[in-house]
C-alpha positions in Angstrom: -16.6 16.3 22.7 -14.6 19.2 24.0 -16.2 22.2 25.8 -15.1 24.7 23.1 -16.9 22.6 20.4 -20.3 23.1 22.1 -20.4 26.9 21.5 -21.8 27.6 24.9 -22.1 31.2 26.1 -21.6 32.1 29.8 -19.7 28.9 30.6 -17.3 28.9 33.6 -14.9 26.4 35.0 -15.3 25.7 38.7 -12.2 25.9 40.9 -9.7 23.3 39.8 -8.5 21.9 43.2 -5.8 19.3 43.6 -7.5 16.0 43.6 -10.7 17.4 42.0 -12.6 16.9 38.8 -12.6 19.4 35.9 -16.1 20.9 35.9 -17.7 23.4 33.5 -20.9 25.1 34.5 -23.3 26.8 32.1 -26.8 28.3 32.4 -28.8 27.6 29.2 -32.3 28.0 27.7 -34.5 25.2 26.4 -33.1 25.3 22.9 -29.5 25.0 24.0 -30.5 22.4 26.6 -31.9 20.2 23.8 -29.2 21.1 21.2 -26.3 20.2 23.5 -27.9 16.9 24.5 -28.3 16.0 20.8 -24.7 16.9 19.9 -23.3 15.0 22.9 -25.4 11.9 22.0 -24.0 12.0 18.5 -20.5 11.8 19.8 -21.3 8.9 22.2 -21.1 11.0 25.3 -22.8 9.9 28.5 -25.5 11.6 30.5 -24.4 11.0 34.1 -27.3 12.4 36.1 -30.3 14.7 36.2 -32.0 16.6 39.1 -33.9 19.8 40.0 -34.5 22.3 42.7 -37.0 25.1 43.4 -35.6 28.6 42.6 -37.0 31.6 44.4 -40.8 31.1 44.4 -42.7 27.7 44.2 -43.5 28.2 40.6 -40.0 28.3 39.2 -37.1 25.8 39.3 -33.7 25.1 38.0 -33.0 21.7 36.3 -29.5 20.3 36.2 -28.0 17.8 33.9 -24.4 16.6 34.1 -22.6 15.1 31.1 -19.3 13.5 30.5 -17.0 15.4 28.1 -13.4 15.1 27.1 -12.0 17.5 29.7 -14.2 16.2 32.6 -17.8 17.0 33.1 -20.3 19.6 31.9 -23.0 20.8 34.3 -26.0 22.5 32.5 -28.5 24.5 34.4 -32.0 25.2 32.9 -34.2 27.8 34.6 -37.9 27.0 34.0 -41.4 27.8 35.1 -42.6 24.6 36.7 -45.9 24.5 34.9 -44.1 24.6 31.5 -41.9 21.6 32.3 -38.7 20.9 30.4 -37.6 19.1 27.2 -37.4 15.3 27.5 -34.0 13.7 27.4 -35.0 10.1 27.4 -35.2 9.7 23.6 -31.5 10.7 23.4 -30.4 9.1 26.7 -32.7 6.2 27.7 -31.2 6.2 31.2 -32.9 9.6 31.8 -36.4 8.0 31.8 -36.3 6.9 35.4 -34.4 10.0 36.5 -37.2 12.2 35.0 -39.9 10.2 36.7 -38.1 10.6 40.0 -37.7 14.3 39.4 -41.5 14.6 39.0 -42.2 12.6 42.1 -39.8 14.8 44.2 -40.4 18.2 42.6 -43.5 18.1 40.5 -41.9 19.1 37.2 -42.7 17.1 34.1 -40.5 16.3 31.1 -42.5 17.4 28.1 -42.6 14.8 25.4 -41.7 11.8 27.7 -43.8 8.7 27.0 -43.4 7.1 30.4 -45.2 9.2 33.0 -45.6 6.5 35.6 -44.4 7.3 39.2 -41.1 5.9 40.3 -40.7 6.8 44.0 -44.4 7.5 44.8 -45.9 4.1 45.3 -49.3 5.7 46.1 -48.3 6.4 49.7 -48.0 10.1 48.9 -51.0 12.3 47.8 -50.8 13.3 44.1 -50.1 16.9 45.1 -47.3 16.1 47.5 -43.7 16.7 46.3 -41.2 16.3 49.1 -38.5 18.6 47.6 -40.9 21.5 47.3 -40.1 24.1 49.9 -43.8 24.3 51.1 -43.4 20.8 52.5 -41.2 19.8 55.3 -40.2 16.4 53.8 -41.3 14.8 57.1 -45.0 14.5 56.4 -46.7 11.1 57.1 -49.6 9.7 55.2 -51.8 6.7 55.8 -52.7 5.7 52.2 -53.1 2.4 50.5 -50.4 1.5 47.9 -51.5 2.1 44.4 -51.5 -0.4 41.6 -48.6 -0.1 39.3 -49.2 -0.5 35.5 -46.6 -3.0 34.6 -46.2 -3.7 30.8 -48.0 -6.9 30.0 -46.8 -9.5 27.5 -49.6 -11.4 25.8 -49.4 -14.7 23.8 -49.9 -18.4 24.1 -48.3 -19.9 27.2 -47.1 -16.5 28.5 -47.5 -16.1 32.3 -46.1 -13.8 34.9 -43.9 -14.5 37.9 -43.7 -11.8 40.6 -40.7 -11.6 42.9 -40.4 -9.3 45.8 -40.4 -6.6 47.0 -39.8 -8.6 50.2 -37.0 -11.1 49.7 -35.9 -14.2 51.5 -32.5 -12.8 52.7 -31.0 -9.6 54.1 -31.6 -7.7 50.9 -33.2 -4.3 50.2 -36.6 -4.3 48.7 -37.2 -4.4 45.0 -40.0 -5.9 42.8 -39.2 -7.9 39.7 -42.0 -8.9 37.3 -41.0 -11.7 34.8 -43.0 -12.5 31.7 -42.1 -16.0 30.8 -42.9 -19.0 28.5 -42.1 -22.1 30.4 -38.8 -21.1 32.1 -37.6 -18.7 29.4 -37.8 -15.0 30.2 -39.4 -12.9 27.5 -39.4 -9.7 29.6 -38.4 -8.4 33.0 -39.7 -5.2 34.5 -38.3 -3.8 37.7 -40.0 -1.6 40.2 -37.7 0.0 42.8 -38.1 3.0 45.0 -39.2 1.1 48.2 -36.2 2.3 50.2 -36.6 6.0 49.7 -35.2 7.8 52.8 -35.3 11.5 52.0 -31.6 11.9 51.9 -31.6 14.8 49.5 -33.9 16.7 51.8 -31.8 15.8 54.9 -28.8 17.4 53.3 -30.6 20.8 53.4 -30.7 20.6 57.2 -27.1 19.4 57.6 -24.1 21.7 58.2 -21.6 21.7 55.4 -18.9 20.2 57.5 -21.1 17.3 58.7 -22.5 16.5 55.2 -19.8 13.9 54.8 -21.3 11.8 57.5 -24.7 11.7 55.7 -22.9 11.0 52.4 -21.1 8.1 54.1 -24.4 6.5 55.0 -26.0 6.6 51.5 -24.7 3.1 50.9 -22.7 1.2 53.4 -20.8 -0.8 50.8 -19.8 2.4 49.0 -19.2 4.6 52.0 -15.6 5.6 51.0 -16.6 6.5 47.4 -19.6 8.7 48.4 -17.7 10.3 51.3 -14.8 11.2 49.0 -17.1 12.5 46.2 -18.9 14.7 48.7 -15.6 16.0 50.2 -14.2 16.7 46.7 -17.3 18.8 46.0 -16.9 20.7 49.2 -13.2 21.3 48.5 -14.0 22.5 44.9 -16.8 24.8 46.1 -14.5 26.3 48.7 -11.3 26.2 46.6 -9.6 24.4 49.4 -7.5 21.4 48.2 -6.9 18.5 50.6 -3.4 17.7 51.7 -1.4 15.3 49.3 -0.9 12.7 52.0 -4.6 12.7 52.7 -5.4 12.1 49.0 -3.1 9.1 48.9 -4.8 7.7 52.0 -8.2 8.2 50.4 -7.0 6.2 47.5 -5.9 3.4 49.8 -9.3 3.3 51.5 -11.1 3.4 48.2 -9.1 0.4 46.8 -9.7 -1.5 50.1 -13.4 -0.9 49.6 -13.2 -2.2 46.1 -11.4 -5.4 47.1 -13.9 -6.1 50.0 -16.9 -5.9 47.7 -15.3 -8.0 44.9 -14.4 -10.7 47.4 -17.9 -10.8 48.7 -19.4 -10.9 45.2 -17.1 -13.7 44.0 -18.2 -15.9 46.9 -21.9 -15.1 46.3 -21.5 -15.8 42.6 -20.0 -19.2 43.3 -22.9 -20.0 45.7 -25.5 -18.9 43.2 -24.0 -21.4 40.8 -24.2 -24.2 43.4 -20.5 -24.0 44.5 -20.8 -23.4 48.3 -17.0 -23.9 48.8 -16.4 -20.7 46.9 -18.8 -18.8 49.2 -17.1 -20.2 52.3 -13.6 -19.3 51.1 -14.3 -15.8 49.8 -16.4 -15.0 52.8 -13.4 -15.9 55.0 -11.1 -13.7 53.0 -13.5 -10.8 53.1 -13.9 -11.2 56.8 -10.2 -11.1 57.4 -10.0 -8.0 55.1 -12.8 -6.2 57.1 -11.3 -7.1 60.5 -8.1 -5.4 59.6 -10.0 -2.3 58.8 -11.6 -2.4 62.2 -8.3 -3.0 63.9 -6.7 0.0 62.2 -9.5 2.6 62.3 -12.3 1.1 64.4 -14.8 0.4 61.6 -15.1 -2.5 59.3 -15.9 -0.4 56.2 -13.8 2.6 57.2 -16.9 4.8 57.6 -16.3 8.5 58.3 -12.6 8.3 57.5 -12.9 10.7 54.6 -13.7 14.3 55.8 -13.6 17.7 54.1 -9.9 18.8 53.9 -8.4 15.3 54.3 -8.9 12.2 56.3 -9.8 11.6 60.0 -6.8 9.5 60.9 -3.2 9.1 59.7 -1.7 5.7 59.3 1.5 4.9 61.1 4.2 2.5 59.7 2.9 -0.6 61.6 -0.6 -0.4 60.2 0.8 0.3 56.7 3.0 -2.8 57.0 0.1 -4.9 58.1 -1.9 -3.8 55.1 0.9 -4.7 52.7 1.3 -8.1 54.4 -2.4 -8.8 54.1 -2.3 -7.8 50.4 0.4 -10.4 49.7 -1.5 -13.1 51.7 -4.9 -12.4 50.1 -3.4 -12.2 46.5 -1.9 -15.7 46.9 -5.2 -17.2 48.0 -7.3 -15.3 45.4 -5.0 -16.7 42.7 -5.7 -20.3 43.9 -9.5 -19.6 43.9 -9.3 -17.9 40.5 -7.7 -21.1 39.0 -10.4 -23.2 40.8 -13.2 -21.1 39.3 -11.7 -21.1 35.8 -11.3 -24.9 35.8 -14.5 -25.9 37.5 -16.7 -27.3 34.7 -20.0 -26.8 36.7 -19.2 -23.1 37.4 -18.2 -22.4 33.8 -21.3 -24.1 32.5 -23.4 -21.7 34.6 -21.3 -18.6 33.9 -20.5 -18.8 30.2 -23.1 -17.3 27.9 -25.5 -16.5 30.8 -26.9 -13.0 31.2 -25.1 -11.5 28.2 -25.2 -7.8 27.9 -24.4 -6.9 24.3 -21.9 -4.0 23.7 -24.6 -2.1 21.8 -27.1 -2.4 24.7 -24.4 -1.2 27.1 -23.8 1.8 24.9 -27.5 2.5 24.6 -28.0 2.7 28.3 -24.7 4.3 29.1 -23.8 1.4 31.3 -20.7 2.1 33.5 -18.4 0.6 36.0 -17.4 -3.1 36.1 -20.6 -4.1 34.3 -19.8 -1.7 31.5 -16.2 -2.7 31.2 -17.3 -6.4 30.9 -19.4 -5.3 27.8 -16.8 -3.3 25.9 -17.1 0.1 27.6 -13.5 1.0 28.2 -14.0 3.6 30.8 -12.6 4.0 34.3 -12.2 7.4 36.0 -8.9 6.3 37.4 -7.6 6.0 33.9 -9.7 8.2 31.7 -9.9 11.3 34.0 -7.4 10.6 36.7 -7.4 12.9 39.7 -4.9 12.8 42.6 -3.6 10.3 43.6 -4.4 8.3 40.5 -2.7 10.8 38.3 0.6 9.9 40.0 0.3 6.1 39.7 -0.2 3.6 36.9 -3.7 2.0 36.8 -4.3 -0.9 34.4 -7.7 -0.7 32.7 -9.1 -4.2 32.5 -12.0 -5.0 30.2 -13.8 -7.6 28.2 -16.4 -7.6 25.4 -18.1 -11.0 26.3 -20.7 -9.3 28.4 -21.8 -12.5 30.2 -21.6 -13.6 33.8 -18.2 -15.2 33.0 -16.8 -11.9 31.8 -18.1 -10.1 34.9 -16.5 -12.7 37.2 -13.2 -12.6 35.4 -13.1 -8.8 35.7 -13.6 -9.0 39.4 -10.5 -11.2 39.8 -8.4 -8.8 37.7 -9.7 -5.7 39.5 -8.7 -7.3 42.8 -5.2 -7.9 41.6 -4.9 -4.3 40.3 -6.3 -2.9 43.5 -3.9 -4.9 45.6 -1.0 -3.5 43.6 -2.3 0.0 44.0 -2.7 -0.4 47.8 0.9 -1.5 48.0 2.0 1.6 46.0 0.0 3.9 48.2 1.5 2.4 51.3 5.1 2.4 50.0 5.1 5.9 48.3 2.8 7.7 50.8 3.9 11.4 50.9 4.9 13.0 54.1 2.9 15.8 55.7 -0.4 16.6 57.3 -3.6 14.6 56.6 -6.0 17.5 57.2 -6.2 21.0 55.9 -9.0 23.2 57.2 -11.6 24.0 54.5 -12.0 27.7 53.8 -15.1 29.6 54.7 -17.2 31.7 52.4 -20.4 33.8 52.7 -21.0 33.6 48.9 -23.1 30.9 47.1 -20.8 28.4 45.5 -20.9 25.1 43.6 -18.7 22.0 43.6 -18.7 18.6 42.0 -17.0 15.4 43.2 -16.7 12.3 41.0 -15.0 9.1 42.1 -14.6 5.6 40.6 -16.3 3.5 43.2 -16.4 -0.3 43.0 -19.7 -0.3 41.0 -18.7 2.6 38.8 -18.5 6.4 38.9 -20.1 8.0 41.9 -21.0 11.7 41.6 -22.0 14.4 44.1 -23.1 17.9 43.0 -23.2 20.5 45.8 -24.7 24.0 45.9 -24.3 26.3 48.9 -26.3 29.4 49.8 -25.2 32.9 50.9 -24.8 31.6 54.5 -22.4 28.9 53.5 -24.9 26.1 54.2 -26.0 23.3 51.9 -28.7 24.6 49.6 -28.9 21.4 47.4 -26.8 18.2 47.3 -27.5 15.6 44.7 -25.8 12.2 44.9 -25.7 9.8 42.0 -25.0 6.1 42.1 -24.0 4.3 38.9 -26.8 1.8 39.4 -29.1 4.3 37.8 -27.6 3.5 34.4 -27.1 -0.2 35.1 -30.5 -1.3 36.5 -32.3 -0.9 33.1 -29.6 -2.9 31.4 -30.2 -5.8 33.7 -33.8 -6.1 32.3 -32.2 -6.8 28.9 -29.5 -9.1 30.1 -32.0 -11.6 31.5 -34.0 -11.9 28.2 -33.8 -15.4 26.7 -32.4 -16.9 29.9 -34.2 -19.1 32.3 -35.8 -17.8 35.5 -33.5 -19.8 37.9 -30.5 -18.0 36.4 -31.8 -14.6 37.5 -30.2 -14.6 40.9 -26.8 -15.4 39.3 -27.2 -12.6 36.7 -28.5 -10.2 39.3 -25.5 -10.8 41.5 -23.1 -10.5 38.6 -24.4 -6.9 38.2 -24.5 -6.4 42.0 -26.4 -3.2 41.8 -27.5 -0.8 44.6 -31.1 -0.6 45.7 -30.9 2.1 48.3 -27.9 4.1 47.0 -29.9 5.2 43.9 -33.1 5.6 46.0 -32.4 8.6 48.1 
């Protein structure tokens, strides 16, 4: 749906910087908040994220919801009295349910009409009247409370029993609890409980100088450091109406695609291992290690952390490193093709992959599933194609997709996305514009807003930034695509056997800490 079809009053477009995302901001009342949500749902639009912040006194707040529209994104702000709450969005957009529960845990504001009022981040370690984003709290309080029982949904019937997994896992993996209701080995229901890794990132942003916020954004999720850094810097540049230099934007694209390739290589190896094919793990781990070592050789960090800064990038790339990157792309591509053929023709792998963990197209639409998982279930959306910003608006990006929705589809898409990213990296290296790689970001003593949105390797990463009259960060909300995709995983496992869960879970490869700020 287009912005002019929503009949919003007092809507303004934020600064349209080179390399930014088209953003429309509007302040609305409760009726318009609900009406716009209903109209957008009817047209198949996605709710991207939801958050809130205190406004003025402790009794009032402003709720924010960001939607995807034809021109870009729509940011709605709803001023409320905290005691009155706000209209529930979860009946229209199911992915909002956990966001609303999180909003209450952090700010103490309820969604009126919501059926699920269970805590999400508060595991009983916080007092009931403690909300870390309220200004009367520092966000650093410590409590010595026993963890509360969580009311999981129970499944009753002959032969039904529960299997509890986590939150502590047997490997180097972030904490998450999975409660399976099963008959024999067949899963009838899975319920997730996350929120164990909460680090107070959104409160930390409020004590961070604007120019240094990119360092905090870079550490939200180590495997998505480039995407989060770029989204934050894009938001700063939009808020300050200060576009980054063209050469810097192309280098950002190069690092983003290298991040995508690194993660897909690692996942393909882990998926082979989870299906009993240790050779795949060994070979893909070797390729990923070579890939990361070149990053370290060029910029001093395996994941290129802190390379993306407001106004550009931290380091330019000389001809020799660019040539090394192109050479590595050629070498990696040849080896990935061999492994792709091996995976496709290995009867044992295909028996485990095909038909396992199927996420139906209708379920993917229902939850607004995005990124690679969505594209494997018929959701033909990729920011680099549907809403391209610089440098993606100057190159051709092939949108790869599938409607199978199973592990096999998600594996196949990883191979094709690697090939496409390798081609893009070669293009970025060969057609890199001349010029500087850093342009100082303008200063302002006025409050401002900005949004950054980048297609990370899991899906679209969004950062919404608000500055105060002193030019400091008043509120910074970061959104990981795993918010939309975690609930869909609960459906993908239904009807499968318990031993297939690690394989299905890895095929989604979602973020624990990145959506648990």
